[in-house]
N, C-alpha and C positions, 0 to 999 in steps of 0.2 A: 513485388508488388503484393498487398495482401487485401482483400476486403475489398476489391476494385479501388482501391484509394490509394495514387503514388505517392508516397513517402520522399520530403523533399532530400536527397542528400546523404540518405540514412545512415550508411556508414560513417562517415566523417563525423555530423553530428552528434549519434551515439555516442564517439570517443569523447566528441568535447564534454559533451552532456557530464558523462560518466565522471571525468578527470578532473571537472573542473568545479572544485566542492570547496569554498573557502573556510577559511579558520572558525572553530564555531562561535557565536555568540551567546557566553554566560547568561542565564534565565535568572534575573534576579530574588530574593528572596521577595521581596516585596510582592503584597496583591495589587498591584498597582496595573489598572486593563492598559491602560495607556503607558504603558514604560515603555522607554527605548527597543525593547528586543521584540516588543508586541508592534509597534509598528512597524518595527526592521522584516516582521516574519508579513505582515501583508502587504509588503511590498513585493518582498517575495514570491507570494502566492498569487500575486497581480501580474507579475513578470510573466508566470506559466500558462500556459493555453494546454489545449489537447489537441492539437494540429497531427498531433504524433500519439497520440494515446496519452490512457483507457480515453476508450469509447464508448458510446451509446449504443444500442442498436440500431437508431433511427438513422447513425451517420455512417453505417457501414454495410456492405453484400455481403455476406455468407458463404452465398452460395457462386458467387465470381470466380471462384477455383475453385482447386482437386483437394485443398487443405484437409485434414482430418483434424478433427477440435472436441473439447469436452463440451458437453453439453451440461451443465449444473442448475437450468431453467434462468433464474437471476444474475448469471455470469455465465461467460462463454470463454474457456481455455483454449490457448493455444500451446500444446506439449513440445518440448523441445528434446533433442536426443538423450538418453541416461537420464530423464526426471524422474525424480524419486517424488509420488504423491501420499498425502495420506489425509483423511478427511475425518473433521471434530464434526459426526452427529449428534443429535439430541436424541436420547432413546426414549423419550415420553413421545415427542413426536415424529420421530421418525425423519428427522428434516437437517441436513447437512448446515450446520451454522457457520464453518468454517474451513478454506482447506491450506491444507499445508505443504508447499512444494520446495524442492530441495537438488540440489546438484553434488551432493555428497560432502562438499565442506561448507555450502552456506545451506539458507532455506527464507522461504518468506511464508507469510503466516497470511491469508483474502481473506478479508471480511466484507460485504457491502449493506450500506442501511440506507433505509428509507431517509429523505431530505427535505426541506421546502426546496418547490420548483423555481425560486428565484433568486435566492440566497443559498449563502454557504454554511456549512456547520463548522469546517475546518478551525476556525479559531476558538470556538468554544469548546470544541472539542480537546483541544492544542494548551486550552488552561486547564480544562480537568485534569490531563492527563501531568503537566506540571505540578497542581497541586499535589494530584495523586502523588506524586513522585518526590516532593518532599515531604509528604507525610512521613512516609516511607522510611527517613533518611537516606534518599538516596540521590545521585548525582545527576541532573540535566540538563542539554545545551540545545540550543538551536542552531540549525546550518541551513545555508540555502543547497540545497539537494537538487533532483533532477526532475523531482515534480513539484518545487517550488519548495517550500521551506518544512526543512527534515527534523527530529526530535531525535536526539541521541540519548538515552538513557542507561544507566548502572545502578543498577536498586540492588541492595545487598539482602540473598537469600542461606536460608540453611537447608542445606542438602541431607540425602537420605540415610549419613552415615553421622548426620547431628556437627556438624562441620561448615563454617562459615563459607561463602564463594559471592558473586557479582552475577548477576541476570545483566548483561547488555542485549543494545537492542537500537538499532532505529527504526522510524517509523515514518511513512510516506501517505499522507491524506489528500484523494486528489476528488474533488466536487462534481458532477455531473447535474441533469435536469432530473430533478427530482430524487438522487441517491448520492450516498458520499460510499467513496472507496478507500479499503484500510489496507495499507501494507507491512507488516511488522519483521523486519531482516535480522537473520540471528547467523550464529555462527562467524566464521569465516570473515565474512566481509564488513558485519560491526567493527572489528576490530580493526578493520586496514578498510578504511572506509576509503582513501583515495587509493584503491589497489581497483583497478579495470578490471581485471581478469577474475578476480574473486567475485565479483556482483554483476558483471554484462548478462550472464543466462534470466539472471532475476530480473532485474535492468530491462532484457526483454522480455521475456515473460509478462511482467504487472501493463511495459507498455501496448500491450498486445490482447490486454484483457479485454472483453465487450461487455458492457451491461445491462440486462433487460428488466428494466424495471418493474413493467406490467403498469396495470390500470389500477389494480386493487388501491383501497386505499389503507395509508401505514401509518402509526404515529411517528413521527421526525425523531431519528434518532434510534430505533428500532430496528433490527438488524433483519435485512430480507429472506427469508427461508429459501436454501437450494437446494437440489434434489441431485441422488447418487445417480451418474452419467448411467444410461442405456446403454449394454452392451453389443456391440458392432456384429449385426449377422453375418 
């Protein structure tokens, strides 16, 4: 039990969600916003709910247990054993823009953005990512992931030695009241998307995230600034 809320058939459902990844659907090159792929993506998004996370701060009770969490202000995270953490900090504002969490083989970069209170920006952001990937001569697929539609990208890059390589990632987008949470997975879990063990720790980490949107006005699509967690006394 976490956050004072009962998770229905937690272990069983977690395995089913992580393992059941259908064959991806290739996104057509055409710019038709009503393409079959986008209609399928909308259905997958509509079928997903946040009953088991990620959560809004209004939906949970963080004082109901004695779990040690990391408070980034706009985001509250529950660490897992052996977790590796890196912060992406804006040096000009000294705010945390994203966090990177890893388990040694795979990692996930998490950021949270302002969004309309009563509608989702997931489809708009997904379309932007598809166009950007195509412009970079990359490959992109959409698939039904554990949080609705999942984007799978492979983009050509040049490494520090001038050699050509492919940057491979999986992206999760989850909408909440006034916010959108983005998780970009890297490493082994991207090359083996059907491998439960390669992603289960990061899946659970992302599921347990709590967004604290706050009441300050923010332009939809702008990053909600986070802070460095205070050290425990």
